[in-house]
FIZA-952721 format. One record per residue (C-alpha): residue in one letter; z, x, y. Coordinates in steps of 0.2 Angstrom, whole numbers, plus 5000, padded with zeros to 4 digits. Each point is the difference from the previous one (the first is absolute). Example, Ala and Ser with C-alpha at 12.3 -4.5 7.8 and 13.67 -1.06 7.14 Angstrom:
// residues 2
[node 'A'; [5039; 5062; 4978]]
[node 'S'; [4997; 5006; 5017]]
//
This chain:
// residues 497
[node 'M'; [4876; 4987; 5100]]
[node 'T'; [5015; 4988; 4999]]
[node 'D'; [5015; 5004; 4989]]
[node 'S'; [4996; 4985; 4989]]
[node 'T'; [4982; 5006; 4997]]
[node 'A'; [5006; 5017; 4996]]
[node 'L'; [5012; 4992; 4987]]
[node 'D'; [4986; 4990; 4993]]
[node 'D'; [4990; 5016; 4998]]
[node 'R'; [5014; 5009; 4990]]
[node 'L'; [5004; 4985; 4989]]
[node 'R'; [4981; 4998; 4996]]
[node 'L'; [5001; 5017; 4992]]
[node 'L'; [5010; 4992; 4986]]
[node 'S'; [4987; 4987; 4996]]
[node 'F'; [4994; 5009; 4985]]
[node 'A'; [5016; 4997; 4991]]
[node 'T'; [4998; 4981; 5000]]
[node 'A'; [4981; 4999; 4999]]
[node 'E'; [4991; 4992; 4985]]
[node 'K'; [4995; 5018; 4994]]
[node 'R'; [5016; 5008; 5004]]
[node 'H'; [5001; 5010; 4983]]
[node 'D'; [4983; 5007; 5004]]
[node 'Y'; [5004; 5004; 5018]]
[node 'L'; [5016; 5009; 4993]]
[node 'R'; [4990; 5010; 4987]]
[node 'V'; [4988; 5006; 5013]]
[node 'L'; [5014; 5005; 5012]]
[node 'R'; [5008; 5009; 4986]]
[node 'A'; [4984; 5010; 4997]]
[node 'F'; [5001; 5006; 5018]]
[node 'D'; [5018; 5005; 4998]]
[node 'H'; [4996; 5009; 4984]]
[node 'A'; [4986; 5010; 5010]]
[node 'R'; [5013; 5004; 5013]]
[node 'T'; [5010; 5010; 4987]]
[node 'G'; [4984; 5012; 4998]]
[node 'Y'; [4998; 5001; 5019]]
[node 'V'; [4985; 4989; 5000]]
[node 'V'; [5000; 4987; 5014]]
[node 'L'; [4982; 4993; 5002]]
[node 'L'; [4994; 4990; 4985]]
[node 'H'; [4984; 4990; 4997]]
[node 'A'; [4999; 4985; 4989]]
[node 'G'; [4993; 5010; 4986]]
[node 'D'; [5014; 5012; 5002]]
[node 'V'; [5013; 4986; 4998]]
[node 'A'; [4991; 4994; 4985]]
[node 'D'; [5001; 5017; 4992]]
[node 'I'; [5018; 5002; 5003]]
[node 'L'; [5004; 4983; 4993]]
[node 'A'; [4990; 5004; 4984]]
[node 'R'; [5009; 5017; 4999]]
[node 'T'; [5017; 4993; 5002]]
[node 'G'; [4997; 4985; 4989]]
[node 'S'; [5007; 4987; 5013]]
[node 'G'; [4996; 4984; 4991]]
[node 'D'; [4983; 4992; 4999]]
[node 'T'; [4986; 5012; 5006]]
[node 'L'; [4993; 4995; 5017]]
[node 'T'; [4982; 5006; 5005]]
[node 'A'; [4996; 5007; 5017]]
[node 'A'; [4991; 4984; 5004]]
[node 'E'; [5016; 4990; 4997]]
[node 'I'; [5010; 5012; 5009]]
[node 'G'; [4989; 5000; 5016]]
[node 'P'; [5005; 4983; 5006]]
[node 'L'; [5019; 5004; 4996]]
[node 'L'; [4999; 5015; 5012]]
[node 'D'; [4991; 4990; 5013]]
[node 'Q'; [5014; 4987; 5000]]
[node 'L'; [5014; 5013; 5000]]
[node 'H'; [4991; 5008; 5015]]
[node 'T'; [5000; 4982; 5009]]
[node 'W'; [5018; 4998; 4997]]
[node 'G'; [5003; 5018; 5007]]
[node 'V'; [5007; 5008; 4985]]
[node 'L'; [4985; 5012; 4998]]
[node 'E'; [4990; 5009; 5013]]
[node 'R'; [4981; 5001; 4998]]
[node 'S'; [4987; 5013; 5006]]
[node 'Y'; [4982; 5005; 4996]]
[node 'D'; [4995; 5013; 4988]]
[node 'G'; [4982; 5005; 5001]]
[node 'S'; [5002; 5015; 4989]]
[node 'R'; [4999; 4989; 4984]]
[node 'A'; [4982; 4994; 5005]]
[node 'A'; [4987; 5006; 4988]]
[node 'T'; [4985; 4991; 5008]]
[node 'L'; [4996; 4994; 5018]]
[node 'A'; [5004; 4982; 4996]]
[node 'E'; [5017; 5005; 4993]]
[node 'Y'; [5003; 5010; 5016]]
[node 'R'; [4995; 4985; 5011]]
[node 'N'; [5012; 4989; 4990]]
[node 'R'; [5014; 5013; 5002]]
[node 'H'; [5014; 5000; 4987]]
[node 'Y'; [5017; 4996; 5005]]
[node 'V'; [5016; 5010; 4995]]
[node 'Y'; [5017; 4994; 5002]]
[node 'Q'; [5018; 5007; 5002]]
[node 'F'; [5017; 4993; 5003]]
[node 'G'; [5005; 4995; 5018]]
[node 'Q'; [5016; 5007; 5006]]
[node 'V'; [5009; 4983; 5001]]
[node 'G'; [4990; 4994; 4985]]
[node 'Y'; [5007; 5013; 4989]]
[node 'H'; [5018; 4995; 5005]]
[node 'A'; [4995; 4982; 4995]]
[node 'Y'; [4994; 5006; 4983]]
[node 'R'; [5016; 5010; 4997]]
[node 'A'; [5010; 4985; 5005]]
[node 'V'; [4992; 4989; 4987]]
[node 'E'; [5002; 5014; 4987]]
[node 'D'; [5018; 5002; 5004]]
[node 'V'; [5003; 4981; 4997]]
[node 'V'; [4990; 5000; 4984]]
[node 'A'; [5010; 5015; 4993]]
[node 'A'; [5017; 4995; 5006]]
[node 'R'; [5013; 4998; 4987]]
[node 'P'; [5015; 4989; 5004]]
[node 'D'; [5010; 5008; 4986]]
[node 'D'; [5001; 5017; 5008]]
[node 'A'; [5011; 4996; 5014]]
[node 'A'; [5015; 5012; 5003]]
[node 'L'; [5011; 5006; 5015]]
[node 'S'; [4996; 5017; 5005]]
[node 'R'; [5016; 5010; 4998]]
[node 'L'; [4992; 5017; 5000]]
[node 'A'; [4993; 4997; 5017]]
[node 'L'; [5017; 5002; 5008]]
[node 'P'; [5003; 5018; 4996]]
[node 'E'; [4982; 5004; 5004]]
[node 'L'; [5002; 4993; 5017]]
[node 'L'; [5016; 5010; 5003]]
[node 'A'; [4992; 5016; 4994]]
[node 'D'; [4984; 4997; 5011]]
[node 'L'; [5011; 4996; 5015]]
[node 'E'; [5010; 5017; 4998]]
[node 'D'; [4983; 5009; 4998]]
[node 'L'; [4993; 4991; 5015]]
[node 'A'; [5015; 5006; 5011]]
[node 'A'; [4998; 5018; 4994]]
[node 'A'; [4981; 4999; 5003]]
[node 'N'; [5003; 4994; 5018]]
[node 'R'; [5012; 5013; 5004]]
[node 'A'; [4988; 5013; 4993]]
[node 'G'; [4986; 4993; 5010]]
[node 'D'; [4989; 4997; 4984]]
[node 'A'; [4988; 4986; 5006]]
[node 'D'; [4990; 4999; 4984]]
[node 'L'; [5016; 4998; 4990]]
[node 'V'; [5007; 4987; 5012]]
[node 'H'; [4985; 4990; 4998]]
[node 'R'; [5000; 5001; 4981]]
[node 'K'; [5018; 4995; 4999]]
[node 'L'; [4997; 4985; 5012]]
[node 'V'; [4986; 4994; 4989]]
[node 'R'; [5011; 5001; 4985]]
[node 'L'; [5014; 4991; 5008]]
[node 'D'; [4989; 4986; 5005]]
[node 'A'; [4992; 4999; 4983]]
[node 'A'; [5018; 5000; 4991]]
[node 'L'; [5007; 4987; 5012]]
[node 'N'; [4985; 4988; 4997]]
[node 'D'; [5001; 5003; 4982]]
[node 'L'; [5019; 4995; 5001]]
[node 'A'; [4997; 4985; 5010]]
[node 'T'; [4985; 4994; 4989]]
[node 'R'; [5009; 5002; 4984]]
[node 'A'; [5015; 4991; 5006]]
[node 'A'; [4990; 4985; 5006]]
[node 'H'; [4990; 5000; 4983]]
[node 'F'; [5016; 5001; 4990]]
[node 'Y'; [5009; 4986; 5009]]
[node 'L'; [4984; 4989; 4999]]
[node 'S'; [4999; 5003; 4981]]
[node 'L'; [5018; 4997; 4998]]
[node 'G'; [4998; 4983; 5009]]
[node 'D'; [4986; 4996; 4988]]
[node 'L'; [5011; 5004; 4985]]
[node 'V'; [5014; 4989; 5007]]
[node 'R'; [4988; 4985; 5002]]
[node 'T'; [4993; 5002; 4982]]
[node 'T'; [5017; 5003; 4991]]
[node 'D'; [5003; 4982; 4996]]
[node 'V'; [4984; 5000; 4990]]
[node 'T'; [5001; 5018; 4992]]
[node 'P'; [5018; 5006; 5000]]
[node 'E'; [4996; 5013; 4987]]
[node 'T'; [4990; 5010; 5013]]
[node 'F'; [5016; 5001; 5011]]
[node 'L'; [5012; 5003; 4986]]
[node 'A'; [4990; 5014; 4993]]
[node 'H'; [5000; 5010; 5016]]
[node 'K'; [5016; 4994; 5009]]
[node 'D'; [5011; 5016; 4997]]
[node 'A'; [4986; 5012; 5006]]
[node 'L'; [4997; 4989; 5015]]
[node 'L'; [5018; 4999; 5005]]
[node 'A'; [5002; 5019; 4998]]
[node 'H'; [4984; 5003; 5009]]
[node 'M'; [5006; 4990; 5015]]
[node 'R'; [5018; 5007; 5000]]
[node 'E'; [4994; 5018; 4999]]
[node 'F'; [4988; 4997; 5015]]
[node 'S'; [5013; 4991; 5010]]
[node 'S'; [5012; 5015; 4997]]
[node 'D'; [4987; 5013; 5004]]
[node 'L'; [4996; 4990; 5016]]
[node 'A'; [5018; 5000; 5006]]
[node 'R'; [5002; 5019; 4996]]
[node 'Y'; [4984; 5006; 5008]]
[node 'A'; [4999; 4988; 5015]]
[node 'P'; [5013; 5010; 5011]]
[node 'K'; [4992; 5016; 4994]]
[node 'L'; [4983; 4995; 5005]]
[node 'A'; [5007; 4994; 5017]]
[node 'A'; [5008; 5017; 5003]]
[node 'A'; [4984; 5009; 4995]]
[node 'I'; [4990; 4989; 5012]]
[node 'D'; [5012; 5005; 5014]]
[node 'A'; [4998; 5019; 4995]]
[node 'V'; [4981; 4998; 5001]]
[node 'E'; [5001; 4992; 5018]]
[node 'R'; [5012; 5014; 5006]]
[node 'T'; [4987; 5013; 4996]]
[node 'G'; [4989; 4991; 5014]]
[node 'L'; [4991; 4984; 4997]]
[node 'D'; [4987; 5002; 5013]]
[node 'A'; [4995; 5018; 4993]]
[node 'L'; [4999; 4992; 4983]]
[node 'L'; [4988; 4986; 5005]]
[node 'D'; [4990; 5013; 5010]]
[node 'R'; [4998; 5011; 4985]]
[node 'A'; [4996; 4986; 4988]]
[node 'A'; [4986; 4994; 5012]]
[node 'D'; [4993; 5017; 5001]]
[node 'S'; [4999; 5002; 4981]]
[node 'D'; [4994; 4982; 4997]]
[node 'E'; [4982; 5001; 4993]]
[node 'R'; [4994; 4982; 5005]]
[node 'V'; [4986; 5006; 5011]]
[node 'F'; [4995; 4983; 5005]]
[node 'L'; [5017; 4997; 5009]]
[node 'A'; [5004; 5007; 5016]]
[node 'R'; [5015; 5012; 5001]]
[node 'T'; [5010; 4987; 5010]]
[node 'D'; [4996; 4987; 4987]]
[node 'R'; [5005; 5012; 4986]]
[node 'R'; [5017; 5004; 5008]]
[node 'A'; [5003; 4981; 5004]]
[node 'D'; [4997; 4996; 4982]]
[node 'R'; [5012; 5013; 4994]]
[node 'A'; [5013; 4995; 5012]]
[node 'A'; [4999; 4982; 4994]]
[node 'R'; [5001; 5005; 4982]]
[node 'W'; [5016; 5011; 5004]]
[node 'A'; [5008; 4985; 5009]]
[node 'G'; [4997; 4990; 4985]]
[node 'L'; [5009; 5013; 4989]]
[node 'V'; [5014; 5000; 5012]]
[node 'H'; [5001; 4981; 5000]]
[node 'W'; [5001; 5001; 4981]]
[node 'F'; [5015; 5012; 4999]]
[node 'A'; [5008; 5003; 5016]]
[node 'A'; [4998; 4985; 5012]]
[node 'D'; [5014; 5000; 5013]]
[node 'D'; [5001; 4981; 5002]]
[node 'G'; [5005; 4997; 4982]]
[node 'T'; [4983; 4993; 4994]]
[node 'A'; [4995; 5014; 4989]]
[node 'E'; [4988; 4995; 4986]]
[node 'V'; [5010; 5010; 4987]]
[node 'D'; [5015; 4989; 5003]]
[node 'R'; [4989; 4984; 4997]]
[node 'L'; [4993; 5008; 4984]]
[node 'R'; [5018; 5004; 4994]]
[node 'D'; [5006; 4982; 5004]]
[node 'G'; [4984; 4993; 4992]]
[node 'T'; [5003; 5010; 4984]]
[node 'M'; [5018; 4994; 4999]]
[node 'S'; [4995; 4982; 5002]]
[node 'A'; [4987; 5003; 4986]]
[node 'I'; [5013; 5006; 4989]]
[node 'T'; [5011; 4985; 5003]]
[node 'A'; [4985; 4988; 4997]]
[node 'V'; [4996; 5009; 4984]]
[node 'L'; [5018; 4999; 4994]]
[node 'A'; [5000; 4981; 5004]]
[node 'L'; [4984; 4998; 4991]]
[node 'L'; [5007; 5009; 4985]]
[node 'R'; [5014; 4988; 4999]]
[node 'R'; [4988; 4985; 5001]]
[node 'V'; [4989; 5007; 4986]]
[node 'T'; [5015; 5005; 4989]]
[node 'E'; [5007; 4982; 5002]]
[node 'S'; [4983; 4992; 4996]]
[node 'R'; [4998; 5010; 4985]]
[node 'R'; [5018; 4997; 4994]]
[node 'T'; [4999; 4981; 5002]]
[node 'G'; [4981; 4999; 4996]]
[node 'V'; [4997; 4990; 5016]]
[node 'S'; [4987; 5006; 5012]]
[node 'R'; [4985; 4993; 5010]]
[node 'E'; [4989; 5004; 4985]]
[node 'S'; [5011; 4992; 4987]]
[node 'Q'; [5002; 4984; 5012]]
[node 'L'; [4981; 4999; 5002]]
[node 'R'; [4997; 5002; 4981]]
[node 'H'; [5013; 4987; 4996]]
[node 'L'; [4992; 4988; 5013]]
[node 'A'; [4982; 5003; 4992]]
[node 'G'; [5008; 4996; 4983]]
[node 'W'; [5006; 4983; 5007]]
[node 'F'; [4982; 4996; 5007]]
[node 'A'; [4992; 5005; 4983]]
[node 'A'; [5013; 4989; 4991]]
[node 'A'; [4998; 4985; 5012]]
[node 'P'; [4996; 4984; 4989]]
[node 'T'; [4989; 4992; 5012]]
[node 'E'; [4990; 5004; 5016]]
[node 'D'; [5011; 4989; 5010]]
[node 'A'; [5015; 5010; 4994]]
[node 'A'; [4992; 5016; 5005]]
[node 'H'; [4997; 4993; 5018]]
[node 'A'; [5018; 4994; 5001]]
[node 'L'; [5006; 5018; 4995]]
[node 'F'; [4988; 5007; 5013]]
[node 'D'; [5007; 4988; 5014]]
[node 'A'; [5018; 5004; 4995]]
[node 'T'; [4997; 5019; 5000]]
[node 'F'; [4989; 5003; 5015]]
[node 'G'; [5003; 4985; 5011]]
[node 'L'; [4982; 4996; 5004]]
[node 'G'; [5000; 4981; 4995]]
[node 'R'; [4994; 4994; 5017]]
[node 'P'; [4981; 5000; 5003]]
[node 'R'; [4995; 5015; 5010]]
[node 'H'; [4985; 4993; 5008]]
[node 'L'; [5010; 4987; 5010]]
[node 'S'; [5018; 5002; 5003]]
[node 'M'; [5007; 4986; 5011]]
[node 'A'; [5017; 4993; 5000]]
[node 'H'; [5005; 4982; 5005]]
[node 'P'; [5009; 4999; 5017]]
[node 'D'; [5016; 4993; 4991]]
[node 'A'; [5003; 5013; 4986]]
[node 'E'; [5016; 4990; 4994]]
[node 'L'; [4990; 4984; 4998]]
[node 'I'; [4984; 5008; 4992]]
[node 'P'; [5005; 5016; 4992]]
[node 'D'; [4987; 5014; 4997]]
[node 'H'; [5002; 4999; 4981]]
[node 'R'; [4995; 4982; 4999]]
[node 'S'; [4983; 4997; 4992]]
[node 'W'; [4985; 4996; 5011]]
[node 'W'; [4997; 4985; 4989]]
[node 'D'; [5017; 4992; 5005]]
[node 'A'; [5002; 5007; 5018]]
[node 'P'; [4993; 4990; 5015]]
[node 'P'; [4985; 5009; 5008]]
[node 'V'; [5003; 5013; 5014]]
[node 'E'; [4990; 5000; 5016]]
[node 'I'; [4989; 5015; 5002]]
[node 'A'; [4990; 5007; 5014]]
[node 'R'; [4982; 4995; 5002]]
[node 'T'; [4995; 5018; 5000]]
[node 'L'; [5007; 5003; 4983]]
[node 'A'; [4992; 4984; 4993]]
[node 'E'; [4983; 5004; 5007]]
[node 'T'; [4999; 5019; 4998]]
[node 'G'; [5013; 5004; 4988]]
[node 'R'; [5008; 5012; 5013]]
[node 'A'; [5017; 4997; 5007]]
[node 'P'; [5001; 4998; 5019]]
[node 'T'; [5005; 5015; 5010]]
[node 'A'; [5011; 5000; 5015]]
[node 'G'; [4988; 5012; 5009]]
[node 'A'; [5003; 5017; 5005]]
[node 'P'; [5016; 5007; 4993]]
[node 'A'; [5015; 5001; 5012]]
[node 'R'; [5004; 5016; 5008]]
[node 'V'; [5012; 5011; 4991]]
[node 'H'; [5016; 5003; 5010]]
[node 'R'; [5007; 5017; 4999]]
[node 'N'; [5018; 5003; 5002]]
[node 'D'; [4998; 5015; 5011]]
[node 'A'; [5017; 4999; 5007]]
[node 'G'; [5008; 5000; 4982]]
[node 'M'; [4989; 5014; 4995]]
[node 'R'; [5005; 5010; 5015]]
[node 'R'; [5019; 4997; 4996]]
[node 'L'; [4998; 5005; 4982]]
[node 'R'; [4990; 5016; 5006]]
[node 'E'; [5013; 5004; 5013]]
[node 'R'; [5014; 4998; 4987]]
[node 'Q'; [4991; 5011; 4988]]
[node 'L'; [4997; 5014; 5014]]
[node 'D'; [5018; 4998; 5005]]
[node 'A'; [5006; 5003; 4982]]
[node 'Q'; [4989; 5015; 4999]]
[node 'R'; [5006; 5007; 5016]]
[node 'R'; [5018; 4998; 4996]]
[node 'R'; [4997; 5009; 4983]]
[node 'A'; [4991; 5014; 5009]]
[node 'E'; [5014; 5001; 5012]]
[node 'A'; [5013; 5000; 4986]]
[node 'A'; [4990; 5014; 4991]]
[node 'T'; [5000; 5010; 5016]]
[node 'A'; [5019; 4998; 5003]]
[node 'L'; [5003; 5005; 4982]]
[node 'G'; [4990; 5015; 5002]]
[node 'D'; [5008; 5005; 5016]]
[node 'G'; [5018; 4996; 4996]]
[node 'G'; [5001; 5003; 4981]]
[node 'V'; [5012; 4992; 4988]]
[node 'D'; [5016; 5010; 5003]]
[node 'G'; [5014; 4994; 5010]]
[node 'R'; [4993; 4983; 5005]]
[node 'V'; [4998; 4982; 4993]]
[node 'L'; [4982; 4995; 4997]]
[node 'G'; [4994; 4983; 5006]]
[node 'P'; [4989; 4987; 4990]]
[node 'E'; [4983; 5008; 5005]]
[node 'E'; [5006; 5018; 4998]]
[node 'T'; [5007; 4995; 4983]]
[node 'A'; [4984; 4992; 4994]]
[node 'V'; [4990; 5016; 5006]]
[node 'L'; [5013; 5011; 4991]]
[node 'L'; [4998; 4990; 4983]]
[node 'T'; [4981; 5001; 5001]]
[node 'L'; [5000; 5019; 5003]]
[node 'L'; [5013; 5002; 4986]]
[node 'D'; [4989; 4990; 4988]]
[node 'A'; [4985; 5010; 5004]]
[node 'A'; [5010; 5017; 4998]]
[node 'L'; [5009; 4995; 4984]]
[node 'G'; [4984; 4994; 4992]]
[node 'A'; [4992; 5017; 5003]]
[node 'R'; [5013; 5010; 4992]]
[node 'V'; [4994; 5008; 4983]]
[node 'P'; [5010; 5012; 4989]]
[node 'V'; [4994; 5018; 5002]]
[node 'T'; [5008; 5014; 4988]]
[node 'G'; [5016; 4990; 4997]]
[node 'R'; [5003; 4996; 5018]]
[node 'L'; [4994; 4989; 5014]]
[node 'E'; [4991; 5006; 5015]]
[node 'S'; [5002; 4993; 5017]]
[node 'T'; [4989; 4985; 5004]]
[node 'T'; [4994; 4991; 5016]]
[node 'G'; [4996; 4983; 5006]]
[node 'T'; [4991; 4996; 5016]]
[node 'E'; [4998; 4984; 5011]]
[node 'G'; [4993; 4999; 5017]]
[node 'G'; [5002; 5018; 5004]]
[node 'T'; [5018; 5001; 4994]]
[node 'S'; [5003; 5010; 4984]]
[node 'L'; [5015; 5000; 4988]]
[node 'T'; [5004; 5015; 4989]]
[node 'L'; [5011; 5000; 4985]]
[node 'V'; [5007; 5017; 4994]]
[node 'P'; [5011; 5002; 4985]]
[node 'S'; [5018; 5005; 5006]]
[node 'E'; [5017; 5003; 4993]]
[node 'H'; [5007; 4987; 5012]]
[node 'S'; [4995; 4982; 5002]]
[node 'T'; [4994; 4991; 5015]]
[node 'V'; [5008; 4984; 5007]]
[node 'V'; [4990; 4989; 5012]]
[node 'R'; [5009; 4986; 5009]]
[node 'T'; [4989; 4984; 5004]]
[node 'H'; [5004; 4983; 5007]]
[node 'R'; [5000; 4994; 4982]]
[node 'G'; [5012; 5012; 4992]]
[node 'V'; [5001; 5018; 4995]]
[node 'L'; [4986; 5009; 4990]]
[node 'H'; [5004; 5015; 4989]]
[node 'L'; [4987; 5012; 4995]]
[node 'D'; [5007; 5010; 4985]]
[node 'K'; [4997; 5019; 5002]]
[node 'L'; [4986; 4998; 5012]]
[node 'A'; [4998; 5007; 5018]]
[node 'V'; [4990; 4989; 5012]]
[node 'T'; [4990; 5006; 5015]]
[node 'V'; [4991; 4988; 5011]]
[node 'T'; [4987; 5007; 5013]]
[node 'R'; [4987; 4993; 5011]]
[node 'R'; [4982; 5007; 5003]]
[node 'A'; [4996; 5003; 5018]]
[node 'P'; [4989; 4985; 5007]]
[node 'G'; [4981; 5003; 5001]]
[node 'A'; [5001; 5015; 4987]]
[node 'H'; [4985; 4993; 4991]]
[node 'R'; [4989; 4994; 5015]]
//
């Protein structure tokens, strides 16, 4: 079976969602799902009818009406069908064997996917702040379980970590998608945005602050887990994994891939950690929302918005004295005066301008194909698209060179520190980035400020309250950090591989 054939078979499972009787198909499948809650798997058409009548799911369907629906769902692969001779009361019924149906393994996933889409609520989008402390606690428990050799606890913690990380990523994607929809519709309904702007901005700022505070702690916790023995951890997780249809090597490889994904999220050595991208995306979203707030406030203050402009234009159309005046207004507004079925210009545009009426302008020669068939002549196959591969390579090399220089600057900063030397341009840029992350993570605790950390590409900057100030000399001048001690360290290469 080819990949395309397998893909078609999987997509065919969703045919019930677009069929003519899609509502009836969905009610029948909900009856099967309802039976699963009572640990009943096999259903006959009569059983489905009884469940629908008992649950009051819309208009009643008889067993005779449900039978064709079940057969079609079996044809699409959503349901599996088997014989049930135990229901036969006579020899004729036995020969005509009754069918019983149950969800196929992939068919159930197709049904749940449709139900998830039907039940989805766009207004419940939120960033998962609580997932960050849960991830940190689970990583600490995982390190302790691996040191103690508790294989079952190791497996449970890895499963929890995977679920929490997926929830964090899914919620973030859903939130920013909903935020984009809100931005696109604000010109029409600014009240929706203004009613929730304070809570929205506070939510994003708190999430960004938590992200900056927990990111270095999560990276350190991952490093602590790996120091307890990554190979032993994966072996224990594979031994306790209860997916019996997967070989042990496959279970171990799956857990290794999921752990690598967790490391890439919070502790990537090459500076491409997903947590940094999420933090940058949150700050960009805050900037976009603030800009949008300014536009909405200005439109409400002046009374001019896209909605008011369209309403004003509609009033002009309604008040047009004649049909010709309405056409003139339409032409002036939308610039669609020329005929769209035939758009040809005279060879001498200065001698015969485009805006001259056809009645006054001389005729224009047209192609025979256009005159006889109404279709414009084509030049044949389109020309080959020329790719500027050399330019793309130059841009990519320039980008890689900038990334390499920034990584080298981070390494040099981590090795040399900030005392007794003048920082160059790249080192200064890295230092300011680390300071921004560390200062953004500082929160008041019982009247004093605890030490905070910022990380980038394996280099960590720690700020600790001190009685003395720190002076950092850069190529652009002198930076004074009042009553703060600065420590810059670098993680050993390959610590998370």
